[in-house]
C-alpha positions as CSV (number, residue, x, y, z in Angstrom):
1,X,103.6,67.6,86.9
2,X,104.5,64.9,89.4
3,X,102.4,65.0,92.6
4,X,105.1,65.2,95.0
5,X,103.0,65.3,98.1
6,X,101.1,62.1,97.1
7,X,104.0,60.3,95.7
8,X,105.8,60.8,99.1
9,X,102.7,59.6,101.1
10,X,102.6,56.3,99.1
11,X,106.4,55.7,99.6
12,X,106.1,56.4,103.4
13,X,103.4,53.8,103.5
14,X,105.5,51.3,101.6
15,X,108.3,51.8,103.7
16,X,106.4,51.5,107.0
17,X,106.9,54.8,108.4
18,X,104.9,55.7,111.4
19,X,101.8,57.7,110.8
20,X,103.3,60.7,113.0
21,X,106.3,60.8,110.9
22,X,104.4,60.4,107.5
23,X,101.8,63.2,108.5
24,X,104.9,65.5,109.4
25,X,106.7,64.9,106.1
26,X,103.4,65.5,104.1
27,X,102.7,68.6,105.8
28,X,106.3,70.1,105.2
29,X,106.2,69.0,101.6
30,X,102.8,70.5,100.9
31,X,104.2,73.7,102.2
32,X,107.5,73.2,100.0
33,X,105.3,72.5,96.8
34,X,103.1,75.6,97.6
35,X,106.3,77.8,97.6
36,X,108.2,76.4,94.7
37,X,105.4,74.8,92.5
38,X,106.5,72.6,89.6
39,X,110.1,73.4,90.4
40,X,110.1,71.4,93.7
41,X,111.7,68.5,92.0
42,X,114.7,70.6,90.7
43,X,115.7,72.7,93.7
44,X,119.4,74.0,94.2
45,X,121.2,74.6,97.3
46,X,120.6,78.2,97.0
47,X,116.9,77.9,96.7
48,X,116.8,75.7,99.8
49,X,119.0,78.1,101.8
50,X,116.6,80.9,101.2
51,X,113.7,78.8,102.0
52,X,115.0,77.6,105.3
53,X,116.1,81.1,106.3
54,X,112.6,82.2,105.5
55,X,111.5,79.6,108.0
56,X,113.9,81.0,110.7
57,X,112.7,84.5,110.0
58,X,109.1,83.3,110.6
59,X,110.3,82.3,114.0
60,X,109.9,78.4,113.5
61,X,111.6,76.4,115.9
62,X,114.8,74.4,115.4
63,X,112.9,71.2,115.7
64,X,110.3,72.4,113.0
65,X,113.3,73.4,110.6
66,X,115.1,70.1,111.2
67,X,111.7,68.1,110.4
68,X,111.4,70.3,107.1
69,X,115.0,69.3,106.2
70,X,114.1,65.7,106.8
71,X,111.0,65.7,104.6
72,X,113.2,67.4,101.7
73,X,115.9,64.9,102.1
74,X,113.3,62.0,102.2
75,X,111.7,63.4,98.9
76,X,115.0,63.6,97.0
77,X,116.6,60.4,97.9
78,X,113.5,58.1,98.4
79,X,110.9,59.4,95.9
80,X,112.9,61.3,93.2
81,X,116.0,59.3,93.5
82,X,118.3,62.3,93.2
83,X,121.2,63.6,95.2
84,X,120.4,65.5,98.3
85,X,120.1,69.2,97.5
86,X,120.2,70.7,100.9
87,X,123.1,73.0,102.0
88,X,125.7,71.7,104.4
89,X,124.8,70.6,108.0
90,X,126.2,73.9,109.5
91,X,123.8,76.4,107.8
92,X,120.9,76.1,109.8
93,X,122.6,74.6,112.9
94,X,121.1,77.5,115.3
95,X,117.8,78.9,115.7
96,X,119.2,82.1,114.5
97,X,121.1,82.3,111.3
98,X,124.1,84.4,110.5
99,X,122.3,87.2,108.6
100,X,124.2,89.1,106.0
101,X,123.4,92.8,105.2
102,X,124.0,95.2,102.2
103,X,125.2,98.7,102.7
104,X,122.8,101.5,101.4
105,X,125.0,102.1,98.5
106,X,125.3,98.5,97.6
107,X,121.4,98.2,97.5
108,X,121.2,101.2,95.2
109,X,123.5,99.4,92.9
110,X,121.6,96.3,92.9
111,X,118.5,98.2,91.9
112,X,120.3,100.2,89.2
113,X,121.5,96.9,87.4
114,X,118.1,95.4,87.4
115,X,116.9,96.4,83.8
116,X,113.5,94.9,83.8
117,X,111.0,97.2,85.7
118,X,108.9,94.3,87.1
119,X,111.7,92.6,88.8
120,X,113.4,95.8,89.9
121,X,110.0,96.6,91.6
122,X,109.9,93.1,93.2
123,X,113.4,93.7,94.8
124,X,112.3,97.1,95.9
125,X,109.2,95.7,97.8
126,X,111.5,93.0,99.5
127,X,113.8,95.7,100.8
128,X,111.6,98.7,101.2
129,X,108.8,96.8,103.1
130,X,110.7,93.8,104.7
131,X,108.7,91.3,102.6
132,X,109.7,87.6,102.0
133,X,110.2,86.5,98.4
134,X,107.4,84.3,98.7
135,X,105.2,87.1,100.0
136,X,106.3,89.3,97.2
137,X,105.6,86.9,94.6
138,X,102.0,86.2,95.5
139,X,101.2,90.0,96.4
140,X,97.8,91.1,94.8
141,X,97.1,94.5,93.7
142,X,94.2,94.9,96.1
143,X,96.4,94.3,98.9
144,X,98.4,97.4,98.2
145,X,97.0,100.6,99.7
146,X,98.7,103.4,97.7
147,X,96.6,106.1,99.6
148,X,98.0,105.2,102.9
149,X,101.4,103.7,102.0
150,X,100.5,100.2,103.3
151,X,100.7,96.7,102.2
152,X,98.4,94.0,103.6
153,X,100.6,90.8,103.7
154,X,98.9,87.4,103.1
155,X,99.8,83.7,103.3
156,X,99.6,81.4,100.2
157,X,96.6,80.0,101.6
158,X,94.9,83.3,101.7
159,X,95.2,84.0,105.5
160,X,96.0,87.5,106.7
161,X,99.5,87.8,108.3
162,X,100.3,91.5,108.9
163,X,100.3,94.9,107.6
164,X,103.8,96.6,106.5
165,X,104.9,99.9,105.1
166,X,105.0,101.0,101.6
167,X,107.9,103.3,100.8
168,X,106.6,106.4,99.1
169,X,109.2,105.7,96.2
170,X,108.2,102.2,95.6
171,X,104.5,103.5,95.6
172,X,105.1,105.8,92.8
173,X,107.2,103.5,90.8
174,X,104.4,100.9,91.2
175,X,101.8,103.3,89.8
176,X,103.9,103.8,86.8
177,X,104.4,100.1,86.4
178,X,100.5,99.3,86.7
179,X,99.9,102.1,84.1
180,X,101.9,100.2,81.7
181,X,100.2,97.1,82.3
182,X,97.4,95.8,79.9
183,X,96.7,92.4,81.4
184,X,93.7,91.6,83.8
185,X,95.8,89.6,86.3
186,X,95.1,90.5,90.0
187,X,98.7,89.9,90.9
188,X,101.2,92.7,91.0
189,X,103.8,90.3,89.6
190,X,102.1,88.1,87.2
191,X,103.7,84.9,86.0
192,X,103.7,83.4,82.4
193,X,101.7,80.8,80.7
194,X,99.7,78.8,83.3
195,X,101.5,80.2,86.3
196,X,99.1,82.9,87.9
197,X,102.1,84.8,89.6
198,X,105.8,84.9,89.1
199,X,107.8,82.2,90.8
200,X,110.3,83.2,93.8
201,X,113.0,81.4,91.8
202,X,112.6,83.9,88.8
203,X,112.9,86.9,91.3
204,X,116.0,85.2,92.7
205,X,117.5,84.9,89.2
206,X,117.0,88.6,88.5
207,X,118.6,89.3,92.1
208,X,121.7,87.2,91.3
209,X,122.2,88.6,87.7
210,X,122.0,92.2,89.1
211,X,124.4,91.3,91.9
212,X,127.0,90.0,89.3
213,X,126.5,93.1,86.9
214,X,126.9,95.4,89.9
215,X,130.3,93.8,90.7
216,X,129.2,93.0,94.3
217,X,131.6,90.2,95.3
218,X,129.5,88.8,98.3
219,X,128.0,85.3,98.6
220,X,124.8,87.0,99.2
221,X,121.2,85.6,99.2
222,X,118.0,87.2,98.3
223,X,117.1,87.2,102.1
224,X,119.8,89.9,102.5
225,X,117.5,92.6,101.2
226,X,114.9,91.7,104.0
227,X,117.7,91.7,106.5
228,X,119.0,95.0,105.3
229,X,115.5,96.5,105.8
230,X,115.5,95.5,109.5
231,X,119.1,96.7,110.2
232,X,118.6,100.0,108.4
233,X,115.4,100.7,110.4
234,X,117.2,100.0,113.6
235,X,120.1,102.1,112.7
236,X,117.5,104.9,112.0
237,X,116.2,104.7,115.4
238,X,113.0,102.5,114.7
239,X,111.9,100.7,117.8
240,X,112.9,97.0,117.9
241,X,109.3,95.9,118.5
242,X,108.0,97.8,115.6
243,X,110.6,96.1,113.4
244,X,109.7,92.8,114.7
245,X,106.1,93.6,113.8
246,X,106.7,94.8,110.2
247,X,108.8,91.6,109.6
248,X,106.2,89.4,111.0
249,X,108.5,87.8,113.5
250,X,106.8,86.2,116.4
251,X,109.7,85.5,118.7
252,X,111.4,88.8,120.1
253,X,114.8,87.0,120.2
254,X,115.0,87.0,116.4
255,X,115.5,90.6,116.4
256,X,118.9,90.2,118.4
257,X,121.0,89.4,115.3
258,X,119.7,92.5,113.4
259,X,120.4,94.7,116.5
260,X,124.3,93.2,116.5
261,X,124.3,94.2,112.8
262,X,123.1,97.8,113.3
263,X,126.5,99.2,114.0
264,X,125.5,102.7,113.1
265,X,122.5,102.8,115.5
266,X,121.9,106.0,117.2
267,X,118.9,108.1,118.6
268,X,120.3,111.1,116.7
269,X,119.1,109.5,113.3
270,X,115.3,109.6,114.4
271,X,113.3,111.8,112.0
272,X,112.2,115.0,113.7
273,X,108.3,115.4,113.7
274,X,108.5,118.7,111.9
275,X,110.4,116.9,109.0
276,X,107.0,115.0,108.4
277,X,105.0,118.2,107.5
């Protein structure tokens, strides 16, 4: 596999770019490679749309996201000598993207049309726990607390990010899935061959296939499942600060689009304490 980071570093030196620009590009491309692995050289507009929306969801600044796009553009045009794969200029024009959400019935349809238990479960984690696809792919068994219904979320580098909820339904299916497993992989969703965990791109493909089979005619991205998690929690009366914490969003204003989309939000949908007995 080409060392995308080192090849870009060499090209930056040859072209005389400033050390500041070179360090910025290398940092962004290192993150890109950690996310996509060997697929980095063959990304699609859909791949990058989801990747950039993840940066927005993490609360990254518009400046940071623009730098990431510049680094990707440089990699493809100057190092790989390929066409620019980035989506159109208006996609990430604002600090907060235009989120899309599914209805609850549509999410049930999507799950119903994922026939491989492994990938159905991966999509359930994204929706029911508000995980990013990258966080789902690297999820380890030891980070899922089935007794307390908690998921400990970590970065690809191994740093702790946050805790989020584990739905009882997801936990029950996870238990069945793990009982069927015979491999020793520490990952919830192991990959094939030399890959230690499943790629985000493979999960994306399962989602796209299920969307088509379910007959849902929307130009949806995988990020919509995470967006729907936020909107549905808000509609059910969950406090916005709690939703922000579960999503791992550092900037309070990033919750605003979800509040606007939570059209059925009402305090009367809050679960009574007695119903938790």
